[in-house]
N, C-alpha and C positions, 0 to 999 in steps of 0.2 A: 548234574543237567539240567540244562532249562529249555523247555518247549516255547518255540515263538511261534504265535499266531498272527497273522497280519490278515486283515482284512480292508484290501483298498480298491480304488479305480479302477475298472479294468483295463482301461487305458495306459495305465500306468504300468503293468504286470511285467511286459517286454523289459522293459527299462531296469526295471527291481530285479527283476531274472538275471540279466546282463550283468548290474551292478554287484549284485552278490558272486555271482561268477567270476570277476573281473576279482574277485578278494579270495579266492578258491573255494567258495560254499556255493556245493553244487547240489544235494541233497535235499528234496523237498517233495510236498503231497499239494497239488494246487488244485482247487474245487470253485466250480462256480456256486453263486450263492446268492441270494437276494434277502432284504432286510430294510431296517430302517432303524433311526437314530436321531441326535439331531435336526438331521436336515429335514425331517419327515415328510423325506418325498418331494415330487415336483407337480409340476402343472404345465400340459402340453395343450397344443392345438391337433383336432382331428377333425379334419373335416366343415373344418369352421367352428366347431364350437371345443372348451374346453373340457379338457377331460383331467381327472386328476392323480396319478399313480403315485401311490403311498409305500411301496415295496421296490427298491433301487436295486437291481443288478450289481454286485459285488465280486471280486475275485479273493480267495481264502489261500493264502500258503501256511501251512505249516512247514516246521525244521526244527530239530533238536540243537542243540551245540552244546560245548562244556563251557560251566559259570564262567570261566573266564573272556570268552568272546560273545559273550549275551550282549554285551555293550555295543559291541562292535557290531554284529549284526544289527541290532537294533536304529541303530546310527545309521547304517545304510541303507534300511528299509525308510525311517521316516522323512531324510534329507530326499530320496528319490522318488518317493510315492507323493513328497509335498506340490498341491498346487496352490496351496493358501485361501481356498474355498471350502464352502461347509459341506462335510461329505469326501472328504480326503481317506477317513479310514480309524481304524483303530487298528492298537499293537498292543496284545495281550501276550504275558509273560508267565508262565506255569513249570512251578519242580516238576523234575523226573523221577522217580526214585531209580529206574532202570531199564533198559533198552535191552534186548537180546536178538540176536542176527539169525533168522531162521534158518540158512542155509549150513551153516557150522557150529549155531549154538553156544558162540560167543557173547558172553557179559560184558556191559559197560553199565558203571556205578555215576 
């Protein structure tokens, strides 16, 4: 199993969620996060004065899938979240040893 963690632009979340649902990937955990990477923040104007914001709001999506479907999920997220600009986000892939359903105790390897 693989856990896929995608950090994307918030405005791309609905499109990514729908693209995953279209391919029958429904389960996910979504968190609003703040951070910085290569983009290193943005410079904005507030009341005529420039201000620097060095942490940017992003949306983090976590989902798990079997090893065979991980590349398909990654491809869906990458194509849907793409804008071509700095700050599009990043995808992390982490191995999952096992997953246990709390209600039934069913174990997935």
